[in-house]
C-alpha positions as CSV (number, residue, x, y, z in Angstrom):
1,M,153.0,89.3,79.9
2,M,155.7,87.3,82.1
3,K,156.2,90.2,84.3
4,I,152.5,91.2,84.7
5,L,151.7,87.5,86.1
6,I,154.3,87.6,88.1
7,I,153.5,91.3,89.9
8,F,150.0,89.6,89.9
9,S,151.5,86.6,91.9
10,M,153.2,88.7,94.5
11,L,149.9,90.3,95.3
12,I,148.1,87.4,95.8
13,L,150.9,86.1,97.8
14,I,151.3,88.9,99.8
15,G,147.4,89.1,100.4
16,M,147.7,85.0,101.8
17,I,150.9,86.0,104.0
18,F,149.5,89.2,105.7
19,P,145.4,88.5,105.7
20,S,145.4,90.4,108.8
21,Y,146.3,94.0,107.4
22,A,143.6,94.5,105.5
23,E,141.3,93.5,108.0
24,E,143.1,96.0,110.8
25,K,142.0,98.7,108.1
26,C,137.9,98.4,108.5
27,G,137.9,99.9,112.1
28,L,136.3,98.9,115.1
29,G,133.6,96.8,115.0
30,A,134.0,96.0,110.8
31,E,135.5,92.8,108.9
32,L,136.5,92.5,105.6
33,V,134.0,90.6,103.5
34,D,134.0,90.1,99.6
35,G,136.8,93.0,99.3
36,L,134.8,95.3,101.3
37,C,134.3,96.4,105.2
38,Q,131.4,95.6,106.7
39,I,129.9,96.3,109.9
40,T,129.7,93.2,112.3
41,D,129.3,94.6,116.0
42,Y,126.4,97.7,115.1
43,R,126.7,98.5,119.3
44,V,130.5,99.7,118.3
45,Y,128.7,102.8,116.5
46,H,125.2,103.1,118.2
47,A,125.3,106.7,119.5
48,Y,128.4,106.2,121.2
49,R,128.9,110.1,122.1
50,I,125.5,110.5,124.3
51,T,126.1,110.7,127.7
52,H,124.0,111.0,130.9
53,I,124.0,114.9,130.8
54,E,122.0,116.3,128.4
55,N,123.6,117.4,125.4
56,F,126.5,116.5,126.0
57,P,129.1,116.3,124.2
58,D,127.0,119.1,121.9
59,P,127.0,118.1,118.5
60,E,127.1,121.4,117.1
61,K,130.8,121.6,118.7
62,S,134.1,119.1,118.0
63,P,135.5,116.6,119.8
64,Q,138.6,118.7,119.6
65,Y,137.1,121.2,121.6
66,Y,136.1,119.5,124.3
67,I,140.0,117.8,124.3
68,D,141.1,121.4,124.0
69,R,139.2,122.9,126.8
70,Y,140.2,119.8,129.2
71,N,144.0,120.6,128.4
72,I,143.6,124.2,128.9
73,E,141.0,124.6,131.4
74,S,141.6,123.2,135.1
75,E,138.4,123.9,136.6
76,Y,136.5,122.3,133.3
77,K,139.0,119.2,133.4
78,S,137.8,119.3,137.5
79,W,134.5,118.8,136.4
80,F,134.7,116.1,133.6
81,D,136.7,113.6,136.1
82,S,133.9,114.1,138.3
83,Q,131.7,113.2,135.7
84,F,133.1,110.5,134.3
85,P,135.9,109.5,136.4
86,N,136.6,105.9,134.1
87,S,137.1,107.7,131.5
88,S,139.2,109.8,129.3
89,I,138.4,112.9,127.6
90,E,138.8,111.2,124.1
91,E,136.8,108.0,124.7
92,I,133.5,110.2,125.5
93,V,133.7,112.9,122.9
94,G,136.4,111.2,120.2
95,Y,135.1,109.7,117.2
96,R,135.3,105.8,116.9
97,E,137.7,105.1,114.1
98,T,136.4,103.5,111.0
99,H,138.6,102.0,108.1
100,I,139.1,105.5,106.5
101,E,142.4,107.2,108.4
102,G,141.5,110.4,109.7
103,F,137.6,110.2,109.2
104,P,136.0,111.5,111.1
105,D,138.0,114.3,112.2
106,N,138.4,115.3,115.4
107,S,138.5,119.1,114.6
108,K,134.8,118.4,112.4
109,S,131.8,118.6,114.6
110,P,128.7,116.3,114.4
111,E,126.9,119.0,112.8
112,Y,129.5,119.8,110.1
113,Y,129.1,116.2,108.6
114,V,125.7,116.1,108.9
115,K,125.3,119.5,106.8
116,L,128.2,117.7,104.3
117,L,126.3,114.9,103.5
118,H,122.9,117.0,102.7
119,L,124.4,120.0,101.0
120,E,128.0,119.0,99.2
121,E,126.9,116.7,95.9
122,G,128.8,113.7,95.6
123,Y,129.2,113.5,99.3
124,E,126.2,110.8,100.1
125,P,127.0,108.6,97.2
126,W,131.0,108.5,98.6
127,F,129.8,107.8,102.1
128,D,126.8,105.3,101.3
129,K,129.5,103.0,99.6
130,Q,132.3,103.4,102.2
131,F,129.3,102.5,105.0
132,P,126.2,100.4,103.5
133,S,125.2,99.4,106.4
134,L,125.6,102.2,108.3
135,Q,123.5,106.1,108.3
136,I,126.1,109.4,109.2
137,Y,124.9,109.8,112.9
138,N,126.1,106.3,113.3
139,I,129.5,107.3,112.7
140,V,129.6,110.8,113.9
141,G,128.1,108.7,118.0
142,I,124.7,110.9,117.9
143,D,121.2,109.4,118.1
144,Q,118.5,110.1,115.4
145,K,116.9,112.8,117.8
146,Q,119.8,115.3,116.9
147,Y,120.9,113.6,113.5
148,K,117.0,115.1,113.0
149,K,117.2,118.3,114.3
150,I,120.6,119.2,112.6
151,V,118.7,118.0,109.4
152,D,115.7,120.4,109.8
153,S,117.7,123.1,110.2
154,I,119.1,122.9,107.2
155,T,115.9,122.4,105.0
156,L,113.0,123.7,107.5
157,S,111.7,127.5,107.7
158,E,111.7,128.8,111.5
159,V,108.4,128.5,111.5
160,E,108.7,124.9,111.0
161,I,111.1,124.2,113.3
162,Q,108.8,126.1,115.6
163,A,106.4,123.8,115.5
164,R,108.5,120.5,115.3
165,E,109.8,122.1,119.1
166,E,106.0,122.9,119.9
167,I,105.3,119.2,119.4
168,P,107.6,116.2,120.2
169,N,107.9,113.9,117.5
170,P,106.7,110.4,118.7
171,C,108.9,108.7,115.7
172,I,111.8,108.4,117.6
173,N,110.3,106.7,120.3
174,I,110.3,103.6,117.8
175,K,113.3,101.6,117.9
176,E,115.1,100.1,114.9
177,P,116.0,96.4,115.2
178,I,119.9,95.8,115.9
179,P,121.4,92.4,114.6
180,S,121.9,89.9,118.1
181,T,125.0,89.9,119.3
182,E,124.5,85.7,119.0
183,Y,124.3,86.2,115.1
184,Q,127.0,88.7,114.1
185,G,128.9,87.4,111.2
186,D,128.7,84.3,109.6
187,V,126.6,82.9,112.1
188,G,123.7,85.0,111.3
189,L,124.1,84.7,107.7
190,N,124.2,80.9,108.1
191,N,121.1,80.5,109.7
192,P,118.2,81.0,107.3
193,V,115.8,81.3,110.5
194,Y,117.0,84.0,112.0
195,M,117.6,86.2,109.1
196,E,114.3,85.9,108.2
197,A,112.9,87.0,111.3
198,F,115.2,89.8,111.4
199,R,114.2,90.9,107.9
200,E,110.3,90.7,108.8
201,A,111.4,93.1,112.0
202,Q,113.2,95.6,109.8
203,Y,110.2,95.1,106.8
204,Q,107.9,96.1,110.3
205,Y,110.2,98.9,111.3
206,Q,109.5,100.8,108.1
207,Q,106.1,100.5,107.9
208,Q,105.4,101.3,111.7
209,I,108.2,104.6,111.2
210,Q,106.5,105.5,107.8
211,H,102.9,105.8,109.3
212,C,104.4,107.7,112.3
213,I,106.3,110.0,110.2
214,R,102.9,110.7,107.9
215,E,101.0,111.1,111.4
216,Y,103.2,113.6,112.7
217,Q,103.4,115.4,109.6
218,M,100.0,115.9,109.4
219,L,100.5,117.8,112.8
220,I,103.3,119.8,111.6
221,D,101.9,121.0,108.5
222,Q,98.8,122.3,110.6
223,R,100.2,123.6,113.3
224,V,102.7,125.5,110.9
225,A,99.4,126.8,108.9
226,E,98.2,128.3,112.0
227,L,101.4,130.1,112.8
228,E,101.8,131.4,109.7
229,E,98.2,132.9,109.6
230,P,98.8,136.6,109.6
231,E,98.5,138.6,112.5
232,I,95.5,141.4,112.2
233,V,96.4,144.8,113.2
234,C,93.1,147.1,113.5
235,G,92.8,150.7,113.6
236,T,92.1,153.0,116.1
237,G,88.0,152.2,116.7
238,T,87.9,148.8,115.8
239,I,88.5,145.0,116.8
240,E,89.6,141.8,115.4
241,K,86.2,139.2,115.1
242,N,86.4,136.2,112.9
243,G,89.5,137.5,111.1
244,I,88.4,140.6,109.9
245,C,88.2,144.6,111.9
246,V,85.3,145.7,113.0
247,P,83.7,148.4,114.7
248,D,84.4,147.9,118.7
249,Y,80.9,149.1,119.6
250,P,80.3,148.6,123.6
251,D,77.5,146.1,122.7
252,T,76.9,143.7,119.9
253,E,74.9,146.5,118.3
254,P,76.6,150.1,117.7
255,S,75.2,153.0,119.8
256,S,73.4,155.8,118.6
257,K,76.4,158.1,119.2
258,G,78.8,155.7,116.9
259,G,82.6,154.9,117.6
260,G,85.2,157.0,116.1
261,C,85.7,158.5,112.8
262,L,88.0,155.9,111.2
263,I,88.3,157.4,107.7
264,A,89.4,160.6,109.0
265,T,91.5,159.5,111.8
266,A,93.2,157.0,109.0
267,T,93.2,160.3,106.7
268,F,94.7,162.7,108.9
269,G,96.8,160.3,110.9
270,S,95.4,161.0,114.6
271,E,92.1,161.2,116.9
272,L,93.4,164.8,117.6
273,S,93.9,166.6,114.6
274,S,91.5,169.6,113.9
275,Q,89.8,167.6,111.2
276,V,88.6,165.2,113.3
277,Q,88.3,167.1,116.4
278,M,85.7,169.0,114.2
279,L,83.4,166.3,112.7
280,R,83.2,164.6,116.7
281,E,82.1,168.3,118.3
282,I,79.2,168.7,115.4
283,R,78.5,165.1,116.3
284,D,77.8,165.4,119.9
285,N,77.3,169.3,120.4
286,S,74.7,169.7,117.7
287,L,73.3,166.1,116.0
288,L,72.9,164.2,119.1
289,Q,71.3,167.2,120.7
290,T,67.9,166.9,118.8
291,Q,65.6,163.4,118.0
292,S,65.8,164.0,114.2
293,G,70.1,164.0,115.0
294,L,70.1,160.8,117.1
295,S,67.8,159.0,114.0
296,F,69.8,160.2,112.0
297,M,73.0,159.4,113.3
298,Q,71.7,155.8,113.9
299,G,71.2,154.8,110.2
300,F,74.1,156.9,109.5
301,N,76.0,154.8,111.8
302,Q,75.1,151.4,110.6
303,F,75.7,152.4,107.2
304,Y,79.1,154.4,108.1
305,Y,80.7,151.4,110.0
306,S,79.7,148.5,107.6
307,F,82.4,149.6,105.5
308,S,84.7,152.4,107.3
309,P,87.1,150.1,109.1
310,T,88.4,148.3,106.1
311,I,88.8,151.5,104.4
312,A,91.1,153.0,107.3
313,D,92.7,150.0,107.4
314,Y,93.5,150.0,103.7
315,E,94.8,153.5,104.1
316,R,96.9,152.8,106.6
317,Q,98.9,149.9,104.1
318,N,98.7,152.5,100.8
319,P,99.7,155.7,100.8
320,V,98.5,156.9,97.7
321,F,95.1,155.6,98.9
322,K,95.4,157.6,101.4
323,E,96.1,160.7,99.5
324,A,93.4,160.0,97.5
325,I,91.1,159.6,100.4
326,K,92.5,163.2,102.0
327,I,91.3,164.8,98.5
328,T,87.7,163.5,98.4
329,I,86.9,164.2,101.7
330,T,88.2,167.3,102.2
331,P,85.3,168.9,100.5
332,L,82.7,167.5,102.6
333,I,84.8,168.7,105.8
334,S,84.9,172.2,104.9
335,S,81.4,172.0,104.2
336,L,80.5,170.1,107.5
337,S,82.5,173.4,108.8
338,I,79.5,175.7,108.4
339,L,77.4,174.1,111.3
340,N,80.2,175.6,113.5
341,F,78.7,179.1,113.0
342,V,75.3,178.6,113.0
343,E,72.4,177.5,115.8
344,M,70.9,174.5,115.8
345,D,68.4,174.6,118.7
346,S,65.7,172.8,117.4
347,E,64.5,170.3,115.2
348,F,63.3,172.5,112.3
349,D,67.0,173.8,112.2
350,V,68.8,170.5,112.1
351,L,66.6,169.1,109.1
352,G,66.9,173.1,107.8
353,Y,70.9,172.5,107.6
354,G,71.0,168.7,107.3
355,I,69.3,168.8,104.0
356,G,70.9,172.1,102.9
357,L,74.4,170.1,103.7
358,I,73.0,167.1,101.5
359,M,72.4,169.2,98.5
360,L,75.2,171.1,98.7
361,N,77.6,168.1,98.6
362,V,75.6,166.8,96.2
363,G,76.4,169.6,94.0
364,M,80.0,169.2,94.5
365,Y,80.5,165.3,94.3
366,F,78.0,164.8,91.7
367,V,76.2,167.6,89.8
368,A,79.5,169.8,89.4
369,P,81.6,167.2,87.9
370,V,78.6,166.3,85.5
371,M,78.9,169.6,84.3
372,V,82.3,170.3,83.9
373,I,82.5,166.9,81.9
374,H,79.7,168.4,79.6
375,R,81.5,171.2,79.2
376,I,84.9,169.9,77.9
377,L,83.1,167.6,76.0
378,K,80.9,169.8,73.8
379,I,84.2,171.8,73.7
380,L,85.7,168.7,71.7
381,K,83.1,168.0,69.8
382,S,82.8,172.0,68.3
383,W,86.6,171.0,67.6
384,F,86.0,167.8,65.4
């Protein structure tokens, strides 16, 4: 017990004899207060690596990168000395000392430390304990704009980053209150009027910045929604209107001639396919040459183009659906090929062959399947 008391007394005596030793360990702009290093001169850490040259030093590059270039590249050295004639390379790009030896490390970039704070578990509590009055951007000498850009690259999607690049953040222009140089340390702490005014300034700053952030985020969310809206790619013969694909008519109403054979084009892959060419020739050379054929095409176009763009687009997206449509329309196209071998020079011919083909397709698509199904059911019934 006596030994413990002696050791404890020696530690107290050392602290009384060498009080400046602890203070020196707090680094620039800080003093030891109640056993903890407290920042007393905020100017020392206020964006000290910002220069008159935009993005120099680059937060993505370490101080050592610039120091090595300065020592190795003569042209770079000449350029730096011309820009900063009264400062050394270390003063411009290097980190300020802290009470933690070797922190920050000149071989690490500001971006490295910002990402470390946000990504490594346990790092942020350690930092807050060591620097209760400062943020990470203060320690690495960057401003809030550069800090926010790094954080956004970690937490935001590419679309959100693009939106923030398009819409400048007005909140960065709101200045955070900084303690007056006349009231640093105990002078300010012992002045209740000053401390009350400073706390009120901090409160007003927080209210203003929070309101600004909410308003800015609303603008960003709106822009992100616009950027994320899927681009509509319409097929041949169609155009995008109000978010949907519609026939590409020359006027507001479809003409009697109509547009392309959308479903057949999507099914057979090209307007130059033999099936599509055949349908176009029947329409142009036969049906549109008579009044009855013209009337039929006007009514048919109104009906056909009300659904064909949707089916054609879905065919391009779904190969299985495309093959199903091909199997379905092949009998129809085959029946229409009959018209290439007959003469339709009169209204009577058009009506006769038209009604005949309609009856033929009704038989193929409806009557024949019904008969087959009826026959199968009859066989199954006889078995059971």
